[in-house]
C-alpha positions in Angstrom: 0.0 0.0 0.0 1.3 3.5 -0.8 0.8 6.6 1.3 -2.0 8.0 -0.9 -4.0 4.8 -0.5 -3.4 4.8 3.3 -4.5 8.5 3.6 -7.7 7.7 1.7 -8.5 4.8 4.1 -7.7 6.6 7.4 -11.3 7.5 8.3 -12.5 4.0 7.5 -9.7 2.6 9.6 -10.6 4.8 12.6 -14.2 3.9 12.2 -13.4 0.2 12.1 -14.9 -0.1 8.6 -12.0 -1.8 6.8 -11.9 -5.5 5.9 -9.4 -7.6 7.8 -7.2 -7.7 4.7 -7.2 -3.9 4.2 -6.7 -3.3 7.9 -3.7 -5.6 7.9 -2.2 -3.9 4.8 -3.0 -0.5 6.4 -1.3 -1.4 9.7 1.7 -2.9 7.9 2.2 0.5 6.1 1.7 2.5 9.2 4.3 0.4 11.0 7.0 1.5 8.6 5.9 5.0 7.6 6.6 7.9 10.0 4.7 10.4 7.9 1.5 8.3 7.7 1.8 7.5 11.4 2.0 11.2 12.3 -0.9 12.0 10.0 -3.0 9.3 11.6 -2.3 10.6 15.1 -3.2 14.1 14.0 -6.5 12.9 12.6 -7.2 11.0 15.8 -6.6 14.2 17.9 -8.7 16.3 15.5 -11.6 13.9 15.7 -11.3 13.8 19.5 -11.4 17.6 19.8 -14.3 17.9 17.3 -16.2 15.2 19.2 -16.2 17.4 22.3 -17.6 20.5 20.6 -21.2 21.4 21.4 -23.7 21.3 18.6 -25.0 24.8 17.7 -28.4 25.3 16.0 -28.3 26.4 12.4 -30.2 29.7 11.8 -33.3 29.3 9.7 -32.6 29.3 6.0 -28.8 29.0 6.4 -28.8 25.3 5.8 -30.6 25.6 2.5 -28.3 28.5 1.5 -25.2 26.5 2.3 -26.5 23.4 0.4 -27.3 25.5 -2.6 -23.8 27.1 -2.6 -22.2 23.7 -2.3 -24.3 22.2 -5.1 -23.3 25.2 -7.4 -19.7 24.8 -6.5 -19.8 21.0 -7.1 -21.5 21.3 -10.5 -19.0 23.9 -11.7 -16.1 23.3 -14.0 -13.1 21.2 -12.8 -9.5 21.7 -13.8 
């Protein structure tokens, strides 16, 4: 497994959603790659901090406005 593949699987790894085979390949890579190990730890800390944040109510209309802006951005041209 290369670093790019490992990075793409980090969230699934932390969520326990990888197959046994992918988990083993992921952990083999992490065991020998300091960069990916550091990134995984950073992601763990970030998720921990975010998990402690209090949910704030979204003002009326803002959710629809944000979704519309995202859809417009997503359907725009890509380089």
